[in-house]
N, C-alpha and C positions, 0 to 999 in steps of 0.2 A: 504493500500500500504506500509505504514511504517512497519507494522507488518510482511509483507512478506519479506521485505528487511532485517529486524532484524533476522528473522528465517533463511534466506539464509546465511547471514553473520555469524550467530552463528553456523550453520551446517559446514561451511567451516573451521571456526576457531577450532571447536571441532575435525574435521578430522585432521587438522594440529597438534593439541595437541596430538592426539592419536599416530601419526607418531613419534613425538618427544619423547613421553613416551616410546614407544616400542624400539626406538633407545637407549634411556638411560638405559633400563633394559637389552636388549639382545645384544647390541654392545658396550661393555665396553670402547674400545678405543675412540669411538665417544662421549661417555657420558660426557667426560671432557668438551666438548663444548655444547652439547645438554642440559645439566643440567641448563645452564644459559639462554637457549631459552625456556624452559618449561613455564615460566610465560608470554611469549609474547602473546599468544592468549587471555589470561585473561586481560592483560594490554590493548590490542587493543579493546576488547569488553567493558570493564569497563570504558574506557575513552570516550565512545560515548553513553552509555545507562544509564537508570535510575536503581535504586536498584531492582525493580521488575524483569526486564529483566536479570539483573546480577545474581539474586538468581536462576532463572530458568536455566540460562547457567551453573551455578556452580553445581546445582543438576544433570543436564544432564551429566556434566563432571564426577561426582562421579559414575554414573551408567555405563558410557562407560569405565571408568578406571577399575572398578571392573570386568566388562565382559571381557575386553581385557587382563588384567594382574593380576587379583585377588587382594589379600590384598597388595601385594608389590606396584602395580600400584595405588591402592587407597591411600596408605600412601604418595607416592610421589605427587599424585595429590593434596591431602589435604595440604601438606606443601608448594609446589611451586604455586599451584593455588590460595591459600589464599593470598600469598605475591603478586601475580600478580594482583588480584582483588583490594587489598588496594592501590597498586602503581598506577594502572590505574584510580581508582576513585578519588584519591587525585590529579592526573594530571588534571582530568576533572574539579575539584572544585577550585583548588588553582593555578595551573600553576607554581608551585614552585618546582624546582628539589631538594632543600634542604628538603622540607616537604615530598617529595616522598621518599627520602633516609631514613629519620627518620621513616616514616610509614612502609616502606619495611623492615627496620632493626628490628623494634619492632615486626612486624608480624613474621618474620623469627625466631627471638629469642623465641617467645612464641611457635611457631610450633616445633622448635628443642627440647625445654624442654618437650612438650607433647609427641613428638615422642620418646624421650629417656625414659620417664616414662612408656610409653606403652611397649617398648622393655624389660625394666627391670621387669615390673610387670607381663605381660602376656606371654612373650616369654623367660624370664630368660636370656636375653642377656644384659651384662653390658660392654660397650665399655672401660670404664676406667679399669675395672678388667682385661679384655682381653689384653689391652695394657700393663698393669703392668706385666702380665704373660709372654707376648712376650718379654718384656725388660729383665725380669729376666732370661729367657731361653737364650737370646742373651748374657747376662753377663756371664752365666755359660760356654757357648761355648768359649767366648773370654778368660775367666779365664783359661780354660783347655788348650787352645792354647798357652797362655803365659807361663803356667807351663811347657808345653812340650818343649818350646824354652828356658827354663831356666831363664826366666825373672820374678822371684818371686817378685822382688821389685815393679813391675808395677801392680801386682794383686791388692794390697791394694788400690792404686790410682784409678784403674778402678772401684773397688767396691764403693768407695766414690763418684765418678762421676756419676755412675748409680743410687746410692741412692739419690743424689741431684736432678737428672733428674726426677725420679719418684715422689719425694716430690714436685718439682715445677709443674709438671703436675697436681697433685692433688690439690695443692693450687691455681693455676691460671686457673683452668678449667672454672670458670665463665668468666674470662677475655678473654680466648681463644674463648669461645662461642660467646661473644659479638663481638669480632674482626672478627671472621668468618662471622657473620651475616652482619656486616657493609661492609666487602669486597664483600660478595655475592650481597648485594643490590646495591652496586656501580657498579660492573661489569655487573650486569643484566641491569641496566640503560644504561651503556656504549654500550652494544651490542644491546639491544632491542629497545631503543628509536629511533635511526636512521632508523631502519627497520619500526617501527610503523609510523614514519613521512611520509614514502613513501606511506602509505596506508591511509593518511588523518588524522592521529592523531596529534593534535596540542600539542607539547611538548616544553617547554622552554629549552634553551641551558645552559650548565654550565658556559660558558665563559672561559677565559684563566686560566690555572692552576696557572700561575705566579701571577695572581691578587687575588688568594684565600686569604681571611682574616677571620679566625675563630673568634668567640666571645671572647672578652678579659676576660670574666668571667672564661674561661677555665684555665687561669693562676692562678686565685684566688682559684679555686677548687684544682688545683695541689699543690699549696702552703699549702692549708688546709690539704690535704692528707699527705704531708711531715711533717707538723707541728703536725698532730695527731699522726703520727708514732713516732716522737721524744718525744712528750709530754707524751703519754700514755704508750709507750713501751709494746704494746699488746703481749701476749704470742702466740707462734705458735699453730695453731689449733683452737683458739678461734674465735668467730663470728666477733669481732671487727678487729682482725688481717686479716681475709679473706676479709672483706669489704675494709679496707684501702689498702691492697696489690693489690687487683684487680682494685680498683679505680685508684691507682697510675699507674698500668700497662696500663690501657686504656688511661688515660690522657697523659701519656708519648708518646703514638703513635700519638695522636692528635697534640701534641706540635712538634713532629718530622715532621709530615705532614706540619705544619705551617712553620717550618724551611726549608723544601724542597721548598715550594712555594716562600719563601723569597730568597732562593738561586737562583732559576730560574729567579726571577724578577731582581736580581742584575746582573746575567749573561746577561739577555736580554738588560738591560740598558747599560751595558758595551760592548755589541756586541760580547760576547763570543759565540762560537758554541754550539748547543744543545748537540752535541756528548760529549763535555767535562762535561756538567751538568749531563748527563746520566751516565758517567763514575764515577762521584762523588757519585751518588745514589747507583750504584753497590758496590762501596767501602764501603759505609755506612752499608751495610748488611754483609760485610766481616770483616772489621776492626772496632772493638768497639769504638775506640777513634774518628773516623770520625762520627759515629752515634751520639756520645755525643756532638761533636762540632755542628752538625746540630741541635740537641735539644737546645743547648744554643742559637743558632741563632734564633730558634723559640720562645724561652722565651723572648729574647731581642726584637724581632719584635712585639710580643703581648704586651709587657709592655711599649715599648718606640717608636713604629712605626719606627723601624730601617730602613725599606726599603725607607722611605722618604728621607733619606740622599743620596740615589743613584738615585732618580727620576730625569729625565731630565727636566729642566725648559723650558717651552714653550716660 
């Protein structure tokens, strides 16, 4: 009886995944949303079944993906399906949203690296090279436009800005990859878990964002990255330089997130409206000084429990 139920549930989830997959491939406007729902059938199935049934479900998804949309569908299924399986199975075993986030992030990073390697090796498609080419073409067009308008003095400035942009993309590519993986894993949970709960999947809640408290060790890692950069003065392009710069880039985003959580906590304790807090968040992505102030707030909160000063006494 249980086998029949598993087969029926698996067939329904595979059909749902096929629909999401076809929408992602053939309806680009909707793919912005559907790409975050692709792991949902795998999360739901993996959160309720053992590894044997999960393996059968995954193999069936591979076959259906290849039949319905050839290699493109197979690639998408392998990337998002694997992330869904890991997130669902961790949910079943640990009931920890943090563990699910870490597992989903690592799986997505590995999948993206493999996906990129396959594209470069077998299909001769290099996204970084294509992006550089596109930026260079855009720079030439902008340069020609400025010359036609007689603004020769701005051409050199534009060239420097584009050269710095291309260099930053190459240098921080690993950091961008990890950031994209974290954001994807987080948004996937945010969208998929409430849906999965309606179908009987037991999943823990995140709690309030204002109560978020990241490990204090992040501050020491950040200080170590800063100290390593100041102490060793690594040359651009070296392995040590890439490691330190990318570690610093990722850790700064975590500290910024901690600062935002502290800000929301303070506003909550002082009864400020959420609209004002959201306005500050928007400003932090527009005005660099606001971004750095929130980072300083995150550092202070991690190091000295700054939000305790604003906690209301019971």
